[in-house]
C-alpha positions as CSV (number, residue, x, y, z in Angstrom):
1,M,0.0,0.0,0.0
2,E,1.3,3.4,-0.9
3,A,2.2,5.7,2.0
4,K,-0.3,8.4,2.8
5,T,1.0,11.9,2.4
6,L,0.8,14.5,5.2
7,V,1.4,18.2,4.8
8,L,2.8,19.4,8.1
9,G,3.6,23.0,9.3
10,V,3.5,25.6,11.9
11,I,0.9,28.2,10.8
12,G,1.0,32.0,11.0
13,A,3.8,34.1,12.7
14,D,4.8,31.1,14.8
15,V,8.4,30.0,14.8
16,H,8.3,27.0,17.1
17,A,10.4,24.6,15.1
18,V,11.4,21.9,17.6
19,G,7.9,20.2,18.0
20,N,7.4,20.5,14.2
21,K,10.7,18.5,13.6
22,I,9.6,15.9,16.2
23,L,6.3,15.4,14.5
24,E,8.0,15.1,11.1
25,I,10.3,12.3,12.5
26,A,7.5,10.5,14.3
27,F,5.1,10.6,11.3
28,T,7.9,9.5,8.9
29,E,8.9,6.6,11.2
30,A,5.2,5.6,11.3
31,G,5.3,5.2,7.5
32,F,3.8,8.4,6.3
33,N,5.2,10.5,3.5
34,V,5.7,13.9,5.3
35,V,5.9,17.2,3.4
36,N,7.2,19.5,6.1
37,L,6.6,23.2,5.3
38,G,8.4,24.3,8.5
39,V,7.4,27.4,10.4
40,L,5.8,30.7,9.5
41,V,3.5,28.9,7.1
42,S,0.5,30.8,5.5
43,Q,-2.8,29.2,4.7
44,K,-2.0,29.6,1.0
45,E,1.1,27.5,1.4
46,F,-0.8,24.8,3.2
47,V,-3.4,24.8,0.4
48,E,-0.8,24.8,-2.4
49,A,1.3,22.1,-0.8
50,A,-1.8,19.9,-0.3
51,L,-2.7,20.3,-4.0
52,E,0.8,19.8,-5.3
53,T,1.4,16.6,-3.3
54,D,-2.1,15.2,-3.5
55,A,-2.0,15.1,0.3
56,D,-4.3,12.9,2.4
57,A,-4.2,15.1,5.4
58,I,-3.0,18.5,6.7
59,M,-1.4,18.7,10.1
60,V,-1.4,22.2,11.5
61,S,0.7,23.1,14.6
62,S,0.4,26.4,16.5
63,L,2.2,27.1,19.8
64,Y,2.0,30.8,20.3
65,G,-1.7,31.1,21.2
66,H,-3.0,32.7,18.0
67,G,-4.1,29.6,16.2
68,E,-7.7,30.6,16.0
69,I,-6.9,33.8,14.1
70,D,-4.4,32.0,11.8
71,V,-6.7,29.1,10.8
72,R,-9.9,31.0,10.3
73,G,-11.0,30.4,6.7
74,L,-8.6,27.6,6.0
75,R,-11.3,25.0,5.4
76,E,-13.1,27.5,3.1
77,A,-9.8,28.0,1.2
78,L,-9.4,24.2,0.8
79,I,-13.1,24.0,-0.5
80,E,-12.4,26.7,-3.0
81,A,-9.3,24.8,-4.2
82,G,-11.4,21.7,-4.7
83,I,-10.0,19.7,-1.8
84,G,-12.5,20.6,0.8
85,D,-12.8,17.1,2.2
86,I,-9.2,16.7,3.1
87,L,-8.5,15.6,6.6
88,M,-7.3,18.4,8.9
89,Y,-5.7,18.0,12.3
90,I,-4.5,20.8,14.6
91,G,-2.6,20.7,17.9
92,G,-0.6,22.8,20.3
93,Y,-1.2,25.9,22.4
94,L,-4.1,27.1,20.3
95,V,-5.4,30.0,22.3
96,V,-4.1,32.6,24.7
97,G,-4.6,31.9,28.4
98,N,-6.1,29.0,30.3
99,Q,-9.4,28.2,28.5
100,D,-11.6,25.2,29.0
101,W,-10.4,22.5,26.7
102,P,-13.8,21.2,25.5
103,E,-14.6,24.8,24.4
104,V,-11.3,25.2,22.6
105,E,-11.8,21.8,20.9
106,A,-15.4,22.8,19.8
107,K,-14.2,26.1,18.5
108,F,-11.6,24.5,16.2
109,K,-14.0,21.8,15.0
110,E,-16.4,24.7,14.0
111,L,-13.5,26.1,12.0
112,G,-13.3,22.8,10.1
113,F,-10.8,20.7,11.9
114,D,-11.5,16.9,12.1
115,R,-9.3,16.4,15.2
116,V,-8.0,18.9,17.7
117,Y,-5.2,18.1,20.2
118,P,-4.3,19.9,23.4
119,P,-0.8,21.0,24.4
120,S,1.7,18.3,25.1
121,T,-0.1,15.6,23.0
122,L,2.5,13.1,21.9
123,P,2.7,11.8,18.3
124,E,2.0,8.2,19.5
125,D,-1.4,9.5,20.7
126,V,-2.2,10.9,17.3
127,I,-0.8,8.2,14.9
128,P,-3.4,5.5,15.6
129,T,-6.3,7.9,15.1
130,L,-4.7,9.3,11.9
131,R,-4.3,5.8,10.5
132,K,-8.0,5.0,11.4
133,D,-9.2,8.3,9.9
134,L,-7.2,7.6,6.7
135,G,-8.6,4.0,6.4
136,M,-5.2,2.4,7.0
């Protein structure tokens, strides 16, 4: 079976590179084809990379608390590009301050994410769900 392709990146003005690299290594070792866009990634870059690589999922990371602002409209941009049904995951420190996690999760699901992960989620907590969601 051909490896599933993931587009991975840290969205917006966020420069947190270490976790992004850890995710790249973990997903690659789990058998995924990882296209790592790095840090400071715009919505447009996520959309273009997903189109160019025929990606199966987009993995968005945000650690500086402004994820909600940075991802607003991303699902709509993907729909406009003709890949609106692509799987989208997000994780990290997504909001500023200590907010109730179920509310944060609901907010990001409303923004079009299929899965939303809290800070300090480990790759091994994500990979089984990702495989299941991709029908692997």
